N, C-alpha and C positions, 0 to 999 in steps of 0.2 A: 464170387464165382460168376454170378449172372452178369455183373457189370463188366467183367473181363470178357465174357462171351459176346456181350453186346458191342463192346469196343472192337473186338476182333471182326465181327460181322460188318461193322461200319468201315473198318480199314480195308477189308476184302472187297467191299462194294466200290471203293475208290479206284480200283483198277490195278494194273501191274506196278510193281515196284521199279522205279527208275533211279539209277544212281545220280547223285548230285556232284558237282565239282568239289574237289578236296578243299579248296580255299573257302568255299561257302560253308562246308561242314565244320571247318576249324573256327570260322567266324561265329557260327551258331553255338558251338561248344563253348567258346570263350565268353560269349554274351550270357549264356545260361549258367555256366559254372564259375561264379565269382564267390570269393570267400564270404562276402556280406550276405549274398542271397542264400548261400548254404546255411549260414548261421541263423538267419531269420526263419528259414523253413524248419530247421531243427528245433528252434525255440517254439514255434507254433505247434509242432507235433508233440513236443515234450509237455507243453501246457495242456494240450488235449488229452494226452495219456494220463497226466496227473489228475485231471478232472474226473476221468472215468475210473482210474485206479489210484485213488488218493493215498492208499497205504503202501504203494509200491516202494517207497524209500524207507519204510520202517524196518 
């Protein structure tokens, strides 16, 4: 909760929200949302969860 609040305050201190062109938004989305990147991220969090909660699959 504290991390979220800190991030919110940092975002608010950056100024007003300004829209970006739709083509730049699509380019950013396509660069971030690739199947390989999603799989690697999921695997990381799965390993992390299993380290903490090793008996989760029992």
